C-alpha positions as CSV (number, residue, x, y, z in Angstrom):
1,M,-144.5,113.9,117.8
2,S,-142.4,112.9,114.8
3,V,-144.2,113.0,111.5
4,P,-143.1,110.9,108.5
5,V,-141.6,113.1,105.8
6,A,-144.1,112.0,103.2
7,S,-146.8,113.7,105.3
8,V,-144.9,117.0,105.4
9,E,-144.7,117.6,101.6
10,P,-145.0,121.2,100.5
11,T,-148.4,122.5,100.0
12,T,-147.5,125.3,97.5
13,V,-147.7,124.8,93.8
14,R,-145.4,126.6,91.3
15,P,-147.6,128.3,88.7
16,P,-146.5,128.2,85.0
17,V,-144.2,131.0,84.1
18,S,-146.8,132.7,81.9
19,E,-149.6,132.7,84.6
20,G,-150.7,136.2,85.4
21,L,-148.3,137.7,82.9
22,G,-150.7,138.2,80.0
23,E,-151.0,136.5,76.6
24,G,-148.1,135.8,74.4
25,V,-145.6,135.1,77.3
26,S,-143.5,132.0,76.5
27,E,-143.3,129.2,79.1
28,S,-140.2,127.8,77.4
29,A,-136.9,127.9,79.3
30,D,-135.3,128.7,76.0
31,E,-136.9,132.1,76.2
32,A,-135.5,132.9,79.6
33,L,-132.8,135.6,79.6
34,R,-130.8,133.6,82.0
35,P,-132.0,129.9,82.1
36,H,-131.3,127.8,85.2
37,A,-128.3,125.5,84.8
38,E,-130.5,122.4,84.6
39,H,-132.3,123.9,81.6
40,A,-129.3,125.6,79.9
41,F,-127.2,122.4,80.0
42,A,-130.0,119.8,79.9
43,A,-128.5,118.0,76.9
44,E,-125.1,117.5,78.7
45,L,-126.8,116.4,81.9
46,A,-128.9,113.9,80.0
47,A,-125.8,112.6,78.1
48,L,-124.0,112.1,81.4
49,A,-126.9,110.3,83.0
50,A,-127.2,108.0,80.0
51,Q,-123.6,106.9,80.2
52,D,-123.1,107.1,83.9
53,D,-122.8,103.5,85.2
54,R,-121.1,104.4,88.5
55,P,-122.8,104.2,92.0
56,R,-125.0,107.1,92.8
57,P,-125.9,108.3,96.3
58,A,-129.5,108.2,97.2
59,R,-131.7,110.5,95.0
60,W,-128.7,111.8,93.1
61,R,-129.2,112.3,89.4
62,L,-125.6,111.5,88.7
63,S,-122.7,109.8,90.3
64,P,-120.0,111.9,92.1
65,W,-117.7,111.2,89.1
66,A,-120.3,112.4,86.6
67,V,-121.0,115.5,88.7
68,A,-117.3,116.4,88.7
69,T,-117.1,115.8,85.0
70,Y,-120.1,118.0,84.4
71,L,-118.4,120.9,86.2
72,L,-114.8,120.4,84.9
73,G,-115.7,119.2,81.4
74,G,-114.6,116.3,79.4
75,T,-115.4,113.9,76.5
76,L,-117.7,111.0,77.0
77,P,-117.1,107.6,75.4
78,D,-119.8,108.3,72.7
79,G,-117.9,111.5,71.8
80,T,-120.3,113.9,73.6
81,V,-118.3,117.0,74.7
82,I,-119.1,118.3,78.2
83,T,-118.1,121.9,78.4
84,P,-116.3,123.2,81.6
85,K,-118.4,125.1,84.0
86,Y,-115.6,125.8,86.4
87,V,-111.9,126.3,85.4
88,G,-109.8,125.6,88.4
89,P,-108.1,122.9,90.4
90,R,-109.8,119.5,90.0
91,R,-109.3,118.6,93.6
92,I,-111.4,121.5,94.8
93,V,-114.4,120.2,92.8
94,E,-113.8,116.6,93.9
95,V,-113.8,117.7,97.6
96,A,-116.9,119.7,97.1
97,V,-118.8,116.9,95.4
98,T,-117.6,114.3,97.9
99,T,-118.8,116.6,100.8
100,L,-122.3,116.6,99.3
101,A,-122.2,112.8,99.3
102,T,-121.7,112.8,103.1
103,D,-123.9,114.2,105.9
104,R,-121.9,117.4,106.1
105,A,-123.0,120.6,104.4
106,L,-120.8,122.5,102.0
107,L,-119.6,126.1,102.4
108,L,-118.0,127.7,99.3
109,L,-115.8,130.5,100.5
110,G,-113.8,133.1,98.5
111,V,-113.4,136.7,97.5
112,P,-116.1,138.3,95.3
113,G,-116.1,137.0,91.7
114,T,-114.6,133.5,92.3
115,A,-117.7,131.7,90.9
116,K,-119.1,130.6,94.2
117,T,-122.7,131.1,93.2
118,W,-122.0,129.7,89.7
119,V,-120.5,126.5,91.2
120,S,-123.3,126.2,93.8
121,E,-125.9,126.4,91.1
122,H,-124.3,123.8,88.8
123,L,-123.6,121.4,91.7
124,A,-127.3,121.6,92.7
125,A,-128.4,121.1,89.1
126,A,-126.1,118.0,88.6
127,V,-126.9,116.4,92.0
128,S,-130.6,117.1,92.3
129,G,-131.7,118.3,88.8
130,D,-133.1,121.5,90.5
131,S,-131.0,124.6,91.4
132,T,-134.0,126.7,92.4
133,L,-134.3,125.8,96.1
134,L,-132.5,129.0,97.0
135,V,-132.4,131.3,100.0
136,Q,-130.8,134.6,99.2
137,G,-129.0,136.0,102.2
138,T,-129.3,139.7,103.0
139,A,-129.2,141.8,106.2
140,G,-133.0,141.5,106.2
141,T,-133.4,137.7,105.6
142,P,-135.9,136.5,108.2
143,E,-136.0,133.2,110.0
144,E,-139.0,132.1,107.9
145,A,-136.8,132.1,104.8
146,I,-134.9,129.1,106.3
147,R,-137.6,127.4,108.3
148,Y,-141.2,128.1,107.2
149,G,-143.8,130.8,107.1
150,W,-147.5,131.0,107.3
151,N,-150.4,131.9,105.0
152,Y,-151.9,134.5,107.3
153,A,-155.4,134.4,105.6
154,E,-155.5,130.7,106.2
155,L,-154.0,131.0,109.7
156,L,-156.6,133.6,110.8
157,A,-159.5,131.6,109.3
158,H,-158.6,128.1,110.6
159,G,-155.7,128.5,113.0
160,P,-152.3,126.7,112.7
161,S,-152.6,123.8,110.2
162,R,-150.7,122.1,107.5
163,D,-152.7,124.0,104.9
164,A,-151.6,127.3,106.5
165,L,-147.9,126.4,106.5
166,V,-145.6,127.8,103.8
167,P,-142.5,125.7,103.5
168,S,-139.1,127.3,102.9
169,P,-136.7,126.1,100.1
170,V,-134.7,124.3,102.9
171,M,-137.9,122.6,104.2
172,R,-138.8,121.4,100.7
173,A,-135.3,120.1,100.1
174,M,-135.4,118.2,103.4
175,A,-138.8,116.6,102.5
176,E,-137.8,115.7,98.9
177,G,-134.1,114.7,99.4
178,M,-132.8,117.6,97.4
179,T,-130.0,120.2,97.6
180,A,-130.8,123.5,99.1
181,R,-128.7,126.6,98.4
182,V,-128.0,129.5,100.8
183,E,-126.4,132.5,99.2
184,E,-124.2,135.0,101.1
185,L,-124.6,133.2,104.4
186,T,-122.5,135.7,106.3
187,R,-124.9,138.6,105.3
188,I,-127.7,136.9,107.2
189,P,-128.1,138.0,110.8
190,A,-126.4,135.7,113.3
191,D,-129.6,134.6,115.1
192,V,-131.2,133.6,111.7
193,Q,-128.0,131.8,110.6
194,D,-128.2,129.6,113.7
195,T,-131.6,128.3,112.5
196,L,-129.5,126.0,110.4
197,I,-127.7,124.3,113.3
198,T,-130.5,121.9,114.2
199,I,-131.2,121.3,110.5
200,L,-127.6,120.4,109.7
201,S,-126.8,118.5,112.9
202,E,-130.0,116.6,113.7
203,K,-131.4,116.6,110.1
204,V,-134.7,117.7,111.5
205,L,-136.9,120.9,111.4
206,P,-139.3,121.2,114.3
207,I,-142.7,122.7,113.8
208,P,-143.7,123.5,117.4
209,E,-147.0,125.2,116.4
210,L,-148.2,121.9,115.1
211,G,-146.4,119.6,117.4
212,Q,-144.7,118.1,114.4
213,E,-141.3,118.0,112.7
214,V,-139.8,117.4,109.2
215,Q,-137.1,114.8,109.1
216,A,-134.7,115.1,106.2
217,V,-134.7,112.1,103.8
218,R,-131.6,110.8,102.2
219,G,-130.2,113.0,99.4
220,F,-130.8,116.2,101.4
221,N,-127.9,118.6,101.8
222,V,-127.1,122.3,101.8
223,I,-124.6,124.4,99.8
224,A,-123.9,127.8,101.3
225,T,-121.7,130.6,99.9
226,A,-119.8,133.3,101.8
227,N,-117.7,136.2,100.9
228,D,-114.2,136.6,102.3
229,R,-114.7,140.4,102.2
230,D,-117.7,140.0,104.6
231,R,-115.7,138.8,107.5
232,G,-116.8,140.7,110.5
233,V,-120.3,141.4,109.1
234,N,-122.1,138.4,110.6
235,E,-119.4,135.9,111.5
236,L,-120.5,132.3,111.6
237,S,-120.8,130.8,115.1
238,S,-118.4,128.0,115.9
239,A,-121.3,125.7,116.3
240,L,-122.6,126.5,112.8
241,R,-119.1,126.5,111.2
242,R,-118.5,123.0,112.5
243,R,-121.5,121.8,110.5
244,F,-119.9,122.8,107.2
245,N,-117.0,121.5,105.3
246,T,-115.4,124.7,103.9
247,V,-113.9,124.8,100.4
248,V,-112.1,127.9,99.3
249,L,-112.5,128.9,95.7
250,P,-109.3,130.7,94.6
251,L,-108.8,133.4,91.9
252,P,-107.5,132.0,88.6
253,E,-103.8,131.0,88.9
254,S,-102.7,132.4,85.6
255,A,-103.6,135.1,83.1
256,D,-104.3,132.4,80.4
257,A,-106.7,130.6,82.7
258,E,-108.6,133.8,83.5
259,V,-108.7,134.8,79.9
260,D,-110.2,131.4,79.1
261,I,-112.8,131.8,81.9
262,V,-113.8,135.3,80.8
263,S,-114.0,134.3,77.1
264,R,-116.2,131.2,77.8
265,R,-118.6,133.1,80.0
266,V,-118.9,136.1,77.8
267,D,-119.5,133.9,74.9
268,Q,-122.4,132.2,76.7
269,I,-123.9,135.5,77.7
270,G,-123.3,137.0,74.3
271,R,-125.2,134.3,72.5
272,S,-128.3,134.9,74.6
273,L,-128.0,138.6,73.8
274,D,-127.1,138.3,70.1
275,L,-123.8,140.0,70.6
276,P,-120.7,139.6,68.4
277,A,-118.6,136.4,68.7
278,V,-115.9,136.6,71.4
279,P,-112.9,135.4,69.3
280,E,-112.8,138.7,67.4
281,G,-112.2,140.5,70.7
282,I,-109.8,138.1,72.4
283,D,-107.0,140.7,72.4
284,E,-109.1,143.2,74.3
285,I,-110.2,140.5,76.7
286,R,-106.5,139.8,77.4
287,R,-105.9,143.5,78.1
288,V,-108.8,143.7,80.5
289,V,-107.6,140.6,82.4
290,T,-104.0,141.9,82.4
291,V,-105.1,145.3,83.9
292,F,-107.3,143.6,86.5
293,R,-104.6,141.1,87.6
294,E,-101.9,143.7,87.8
295,L,-103.9,146.1,89.9
296,R,-105.3,143.3,92.0
297,D,-101.8,141.8,92.7
298,G,-100.1,145.2,93.2
299,V,-97.4,144.4,90.6
300,T,-97.0,144.3,86.9
301,A,-97.0,140.9,85.1
302,D,-93.2,141.0,84.6
303,G,-92.7,141.7,88.3
304,R,-90.7,144.9,87.7
305,T,-93.1,147.6,88.9
306,K,-94.9,147.8,92.2
307,L,-98.4,149.2,92.0
308,K,-101.0,150.4,94.4
309,S,-104.2,148.4,94.5
310,P,-107.6,150.1,94.3
311,S,-110.4,149.5,96.8
312,G,-112.4,147.3,94.5
313,T,-111.9,143.5,94.1
314,L,-111.4,143.6,90.3
315,S,-112.6,140.0,90.1
316,T,-113.1,137.7,87.2
317,A,-116.8,138.3,87.4
318,E,-116.2,142.1,87.0
319,A,-114.0,141.4,84.0
320,I,-116.8,139.4,82.4
321,S,-119.2,142.3,83.0
322,V,-116.7,144.8,81.5
323,V,-116.2,142.7,78.4
324,T,-119.9,142.0,78.0
325,G,-120.7,145.7,78.2
326,G,-118.0,146.4,75.7
327,L,-119.4,143.8,73.2
328,A,-122.8,145.5,73.5
329,L,-121.2,148.8,72.7
330,A,-119.4,147.3,69.7
331,A,-122.6,145.7,68.5
332,H,-124.9,148.6,68.8
333,F,-122.6,151.6,68.3
334,G,-119.6,150.2,66.5
335,D,-118.6,147.8,63.8
336,G,-119.2,144.7,65.8
337,V,-115.5,144.2,66.7
338,L,-114.5,144.7,70.3
339,R,-112.0,147.5,70.6
340,A,-110.2,149.4,73.3
341,S,-112.7,152.3,73.2
342,D,-115.5,149.8,74.0
343,V,-114.0,148.5,77.2
344,A,-112.3,151.6,78.5
345,A,-115.4,153.1,80.3
346,G,-116.2,149.7,81.9
347,I,-112.6,149.4,83.2
348,L,-112.8,152.9,84.7
349,G,-116.0,152.1,86.5
350,A,-114.6,148.9,87.9
351,V,-111.4,150.4,89.1
352,V,-112.5,153.8,90.4
353,R,-114.9,152.9,93.2
354,D,-113.5,155.6,95.6
355,P,-113.5,158.8,93.5
356,A,-110.6,160.3,95.4
357,A,-108.1,157.5,96.2
358,D,-108.9,155.1,93.3
359,R,-108.7,157.8,90.6
360,V,-105.1,158.7,91.7
361,I,-104.2,155.0,91.6
362,W,-105.7,154.6,88.1
363,Q,-104.0,157.7,86.7
364,E,-100.6,156.5,88.1
365,Y,-101.1,153.1,86.5
366,L,-102.1,154.6,83.1
367,E,-99.0,156.9,83.0
368,A,-96.4,154.5,84.5
369,V,-97.5,151.2,82.9
370,V,-100.1,151.5,80.1
371,R,-98.5,154.5,78.4
372,E,-95.1,152.7,78.1
373,R,-96.4,149.3,77.1
374,D,-95.8,148.3,73.4
375,G,-98.9,147.9,71.4
376,W,-101.1,149.6,74.0
377,K,-101.2,153.1,72.5
378,D,-104.9,152.8,71.4
379,F,-105.8,151.4,74.8
380,Y,-104.0,154.3,76.6
381,R,-105.7,156.9,74.5
382,A,-109.2,155.4,75.0
383,C,-108.6,155.2,78.8
384,R,-107.3,158.7,78.9
385,E,-110.3,160.0,77.0
386,V,-112.9,158.4,79.4
387,S,-110.8,159.4,82.5
388,A,-110.5,163.1,81.6
């Protein structure tokens, strides 16, 4: 028996943020440590919506052009500046947005730290105005996280019924014509992954216990992310892979692009934590990025010296973490200016994941490259001090 989508709406209600947390807890998104994209960039999304006169797919908040502009940045006719959320090839974003406008799901693939989750969140925020319909993939993710679960008190008292059913984020997205997100898809057990096959191919989610089904309405789609380093963990079946259009997010092409990404993101994080302004530490950011890129690529920037690469990924996301930690040190235990001594310990922690092999690689890099580099004496001393 096929049931109209309108009769399969979620029965759960999201309580206010402050409910059950005691008095004095703010409900404002402005107070959140890390607001969702649709709240953090609400003004930009509203400005885009107001000036967006291009065709919009069913239930989309913005046109595909406006979604791409939101991610890549630009200046609107009224002078409103849209900040870049993703710094990379425009065509990648255009393909991702176009995929969501079709009946194919989107798989964002890449090495750790290539902004897969970040892009996924902002795509959902721009398309549906809600990035919270999220399934977090782990080795223990159950089938119920993708399909639906049950309120067991209600189930025992009255048996299977609509009131006893607890919809998953994917089910809610199907019923409401929204974008669902599945993070770290390849970490989910293979049999649970395959729960998505019927959803993505037939656009339907059967509920055999009730003799019903949920049919996806127009606007529904799925964005999944997967890690290149997880190949072999839980490979996607060929049947499931065919249901996705795969877009590979690359590492930044140049050092300048990566410095720009790190600076922008650290500045956003720093403002929420009341940390010093990024421009005063731009030289140290460039050093961190240079170290990460050289060790990651296995060669110095000038191409003259071959290097051994450590076991870690040394991604852009890790560079952001190192610089943010350094800014916190500078703010609370220094003079507020980011210096070599503030980032040295963070770099050591990012590079030396294997205490035996990685430490040797790091020491060789310090002595052969950093020690001989003009203007890096303070950085060399700081790194030697924390490495001792």
